[in-house]
Backbone as JSON, one array per atom type, in Angstrom:
{
  "sequence": "MRKTHALMQVALALMEQPEGSHWGYELGKQAGVRSGVLYPMLTRMLNEGWLVDGWEDPESIGKRPPRRYYELTENGKRALGALLSSAASDARFKGLRLDWVQFSFRFKCPQFGWAK",
  "N": [[3.48, -13.19, 1.57], [1.6, -14.09, -1.27], [2.69, -13.24, -4.51], [0.7, -11.37, -6.38], [-1.14, -9.84, -9.05], [-3.05, -8.07, -8.04], [-2.03, -7.58, -5.46], [0.32, -6.23, -6.12], [-0.75, -3.94, -7.31], [-2.07, -2.76, -5.13], [0.11, -2.38, -3.43], [1.58, -0.54, -4.96], [-0.2, 1.63, -4.9], [-0.23, 2.22, -2.15], [2.47, 2.88, -1.76], [2.78, 5.16, -3.24], [2.19, 7.27, -1.62], [3.84, 6.96, 0.9], [3.98, 7.94, 3.51], [1.46, 8.69, 4.16], [-2.05, 8.62, 5.22], [-4.42, 6.15, 4.41], [-7.57, 5.56, 3.05], [-9.77, 2.83, 2.93], [-11.76, 2.57, 0.83], [-10.97, 4.55, -1.06], [-8.38, 3.65, -1.57], [-8.91, 1.19, -2.78], [-10.19, 2.08, -5.14], [-8.1, 3.56, -6.31], [-6.18, 1.58, -6.69], [-7.56, -0.12, -8.3], [-8.83, -2.42, -7.44], [-11.21, -4.72, -6.29], [-13.41, -4.64, -3.4], [-13.73, -7.14, -2.12], [-11.34, -8.39, -2.54], [-9.47, -6.52, -1.7], [-9.87, -5.89, 1.15], [-9.38, -8.36, 2.62], [-6.68, -8.56, 1.93], [-5.59, -6.24, 3.08], [-6.04, -6.9, 5.75], [-4.28, -9.08, 6.02], [-1.88, -7.69, 5.65], [-1.95, -6.04, 7.9], [-1.74, -8.03, 9.88], [0.82, -8.94, 9.34], [2.26, -6.84, 10.21], [2.79, -4.75, 8.56], [1.1, -2.65, 8.19], [-0.68, -0.2, 10.13], [-3.76, 0.57, 11.7], [-6.61, 2.75, 12.16], [-9.3, 4.85, 13.34], [-11.29, 7.53, 12.1], [-11.79, 10.59, 13.87], [-14.82, 10.79, 15.43], [-16.08, 13.17, 16.19], [-15.19, 15.11, 14.48], [-16.28, 14.77, 11.98], [-18.99, 15.09, 11.42], [-22.23, 13.93, 10.49], [-21.9, 11.49, 9.18], [-20.75, 8.04, 9.3], [-17.65, 7.16, 11.01], [-14.55, 6.7, 9.21], [-12.31, 4.02, 8.53], [-8.81, 4.09, 8.61], [-5.62, 3.39, 7.09], [-2.15, 3.04, 7.65], [1.2, 2.88, 6.53], [3.73, 1.01, 8.14], [7.18, 1.27, 9.27], [8.39, -1.17, 8.8], [6.57, -2.16, 6.94], [6.97, -0.42, 4.79], [9.55, -1.12, 4.03], [9.13, -3.84, 3.39], [7.17, -3.73, 1.33], [8.57, -2.17, -0.46], [10.69, -3.92, -1.1], [9.19, -5.98, -2.21], [8.02, -4.73, -4.47], [10.35, -4.04, -5.8], [11.42, -6.56, -6.45], [9.42, -7.39, -8.13], [9.77, -5.8, -10.3], [11.49, -7.03, -12.05], [10.09, -9.18, -12.88], [8.32, -10.82, -15.33], [5.55, -11.12, -15.28], [4.54, -8.79, -14.21], [5.07, -6.74, -15.9], [3.57, -4.67, -17.13], [2.99, -2.85, -15.12], [3.74, 0.3, -13.55], [6.42, 0.24, -12.28], [9.03, 1.3, -12.2], [8.74, 4.1, -11.97], [7.52, 4.37, -9.43], [9.48, 3.23, -7.85], [11.6, 5.07, -8.13], [10.3, 7.34, -7.08], [9.78, 6.5, -4.45], [12.37, 6.15, -3.44], [13.2, 8.78, -3.51], [11.41, 10.04, -1.73], [11.71, 8.55, 0.64], [14.55, 7.91, 1.38], [15.95, 6.53, 3.36], [15.06, 3.92, 3.48], [15.52, 2.54, 1.1], [15.82, 0.05, -1.53], [15.38, -3.38, -1.74], [17.45, -5.7, -3.36]],
  "CA": [[2.27, -13.07, 0.77], [1.75, -14.5, -2.66], [2.79, -12.11, -5.44], [-0.39, -11.33, -7.34], [-1.31, -8.54, -9.7], [-3.79, -7.22, -7.11], [-1.1, -7.17, -4.41], [1.22, -5.22, -6.69], [-1.51, -2.71, -7.5], [-2.29, -2.16, -3.81], [1.42, -1.93, -2.97], [1.88, 0.69, -5.7], [-1.06, 2.7, -4.39], [0.26, 2.58, -0.81], [3.8, 3.45, -1.82], [2.76, 6.49, -3.85], [2.22, 8.18, -0.47], [4.21, 6.05, 1.98], [3.82, 8.56, 4.82], [0.09, 9.15, 4.31], [-3.15, 7.76, 5.68], [-5.15, 5.65, 3.25], [-8.91, 5.05, 3.31], [-9.97, 1.6, 2.16], [-12.51, 2.79, -0.41], [-10.12, 5.29, -2.0], [-7.27, 2.77, -1.93], [-9.45, 0.23, -3.75], [-10.39, 2.78, -6.41], [-6.79, 3.92, -6.86], [-5.49, 0.36, -7.1], [-8.38, -0.87, -9.25], [-9.05, -3.73, -6.82], [-12.53, -4.73, -5.64], [-13.34, -4.73, -1.94], [-13.6, -8.53, -1.7], [-9.91, -8.73, -2.63], [-8.71, -5.51, -0.97], [-9.92, -5.93, 2.61], [-8.59, -9.48, 3.15], [-5.27, -8.25, 1.74], [-5.24, -5.27, 4.12], [-5.99, -7.65, 7.01], [-3.0, -9.82, 6.04], [-0.82, -6.7, 5.85], [-2.02, -5.67, 9.32], [-1.22, -9.16, 10.65], [2.27, -9.01, 9.09], [2.89, -5.66, 10.79], [3.12, -3.81, 7.49], [0.17, -1.54, 8.33], [-1.44, 0.04, 11.35], [-5.05, 1.15, 11.33], [-7.28, 3.58, 13.14], [-10.59, 5.39, 12.92], [-11.46, 8.98, 12.13], [-12.41, 11.15, 15.07], [-16.25, 10.99, 15.13], [-16.51, 14.55, 16.44], [-14.73, 16.01, 13.42], [-16.79, 14.39, 10.66], [-20.41, 15.35, 11.22], [-23.23, 12.88, 10.66], [-21.56, 10.2, 8.56], [-19.95, 7.15, 10.17], [-16.2, 7.33, 10.86], [-13.88, 5.8, 8.27], [-11.09, 3.37, 9.0], [-7.66, 4.43, 7.79], [-4.45, 2.5, 7.15], [-0.86, 3.71, 7.46], [2.34, 1.97, 6.43], [4.76, 1.02, 9.18], [8.52, 1.25, 8.7], [8.55, -2.54, 8.3], [5.74, -2.27, 5.74], [7.64, 0.3, 3.7], [10.67, -1.97, 3.57], [8.59, -5.07, 2.78], [6.54, -3.42, 0.04], [9.66, -1.74, -1.35], [11.37, -5.13, -1.58], [8.23, -6.69, -3.06], [7.93, -4.02, -5.75], [11.64, -4.14, -6.46], [11.54, -7.88, -7.06], [8.42, -7.49, -9.2], [10.23, -5.03, -11.46], [12.16, -7.93, -12.99], [9.18, -10.3, -13.11], [7.57, -10.59, -16.57], [4.1, -11.05, -14.99], [4.16, -7.45, -13.79], [5.71, -5.81, -16.84], [2.69, -3.55, -17.44], [2.87, -1.91, -14.01], [4.74, 1.38, -13.59], [7.27, 0.01, -11.12], [10.21, 2.17, -12.21], [8.36, 5.41, -11.47], [7.29, 4.29, -8.0], [10.77, 2.97, -7.23], [12.29, 6.35, -8.07], [9.56, 8.2, -6.17], [9.97, 6.03, -3.08], [13.75, 6.47, -3.06], [13.28, 10.22, -3.3], [10.64, 10.41, -0.55], [12.14, 7.8, 1.81], [15.84, 7.31, 1.04], [16.48, 5.69, 4.42], [14.61, 2.54, 3.35], [16.14, 1.91, -0.07], [15.11, -1.05, -2.18], [16.12, -4.65, -1.7], [17.75, -6.27, -4.7]],
  "C": [[2.56, -13.46, -0.66], [1.75, -13.28, -3.57], [1.68, -12.23, -6.49], [-0.44, -9.93, -7.95], [-2.04, -7.58, -8.76], [-2.88, -6.72, -5.99], [-0.17, -6.08, -4.92], [0.5, -3.89, -6.87], [-1.75, -2.0, -6.17], [-0.96, -1.63, -3.26], [1.82, -0.62, -3.67], [1.08, 1.86, -5.16], [-0.59, 3.15, -3.01], [1.58, 3.33, -0.89], [3.86, 4.8, -2.54], [2.77, 7.57, -2.78], [2.57, 7.35, 0.77], [4.02, 6.63, 3.38], [2.37, 8.92, 5.11], [-0.85, 8.14, 4.94], [-3.98, 7.39, 4.46], [-6.51, 5.12, 3.7], [-9.12, 3.85, 2.41], [-10.66, 1.83, 0.83], [-11.66, 3.49, -1.46], [-8.94, 4.45, -2.47], [-7.72, 1.75, -2.97], [-9.66, 0.86, -5.12], [-9.05, 3.09, -7.08], [-6.07, 2.69, -7.41], [-6.28, -0.42, -8.16], [-8.68, -2.28, -8.76], [-10.39, -3.69, -6.09], [-12.39, -5.03, -4.15], [-13.17, -6.16, -1.43], [-12.18, -9.06, -1.78], [-9.11, -7.8, -1.72], [-8.7, -5.75, 0.53], [-9.26, -7.17, 3.22], [-7.08, -9.23, 3.01], [-4.79, -7.25, 2.8], [-5.15, -5.95, 5.49], [-4.7, -8.44, 7.11], [-1.83, -8.86, 6.27], [-0.79, -6.21, 7.3], [-1.4, -6.77, 10.18], [0.29, -9.31, 10.5], [3.01, -7.84, 9.75], [3.3, -4.63, 9.77], [2.27, -2.55, 7.57], [-0.26, -1.4, 9.78], [-2.74, 0.69, 10.89], [-5.58, 1.98, 12.47], [-8.59, 4.07, 12.55], [-10.55, 6.9, 13.0], [-12.07, 9.38, 13.46], [-13.87, 11.45, 14.76], [-16.72, 12.43, 15.32], [-16.13, 15.5, 15.32], [-15.37, 15.74, 12.06], [-18.28, 14.65, 10.43], [-21.27, 14.11, 11.4], [-22.86, 11.52, 10.07], [-20.76, 9.34, 9.53], [-18.45, 7.4, 9.97], [-15.62, 6.3, 9.91], [-12.62, 5.23, 8.93], [-9.95, 3.78, 8.06], [-6.52, 3.45, 8.05], [-3.21, 3.33, 6.9], [0.23, 2.66, 7.41], [3.25, 2.11, 7.64], [6.12, 1.06, 8.49], [8.8, -0.13, 8.1], [7.76, -2.74, 7.0], [6.35, -1.57, 4.55], [8.78, -0.53, 3.13], [10.15, -3.19, 2.83], [7.97, -4.79, 1.42], [7.58, -2.9, -0.94], [10.38, -2.92, -1.94], [10.47, -5.9, -2.54], [8.15, -6.04, -4.44], [9.24, -4.08, -6.52], [11.82, -5.49, -7.14], [10.55, -8.05, -8.21], [8.86, -6.77, -10.45], [10.92, -5.91, -12.49], [11.32, -9.16, -13.32], [8.29, -10.0, -14.32], [6.06, -10.48, -16.33], [3.64, -9.63, -14.69], [4.74, -6.36, -14.68], [4.87, -4.57, -17.11], [2.56, -2.52, -16.32], [4.0, -0.89, -14.06], [5.66, 1.3, -12.38], [8.47, 0.94, -11.07], [9.9, 3.54, -11.62], [8.2, 5.38, -9.96], [8.6, 4.05, -7.27], [11.55, 4.27, -7.08], [11.63, 7.27, -7.04], [9.79, 7.79, -4.72], [11.39, 6.34, -2.59], [13.88, 7.95, -2.72], [12.59, 10.61, -1.98], [11.19, 9.76, 0.73], [13.49, 7.13, 1.57], [16.39, 6.39, 2.11], [16.08, 4.23, 4.27], [15.25, 1.82, 2.18], [15.25, 0.82, -0.65], [15.97, -2.28, -2.12], [16.32, -5.14, -3.11], [17.54, -7.76, -4.68]]
}
């Protein structure tokens, strides 16, 4: 995937809770990325095997429609970790808080590490 500012923002949002389920709308708000950019990116991540998706159980949510959720795969954690690690030394992404997420990810998921 092409390294863009939007991709880095979505990667940061996903990696803040690498073991969690992420709703598209909330992920877009957290990353500051509009839906027309977010959903094609999530589709590419699904195709790469970085994410798996599913739907809420309709019986547990009442009258509203079920929401689609996304979860990082082990491959996705490694790929996004490597992507964010390489972006940490890229001047285009200097304003992003990559050091904090790198530390947080190492602490939460030490088995994956970060590619240099």
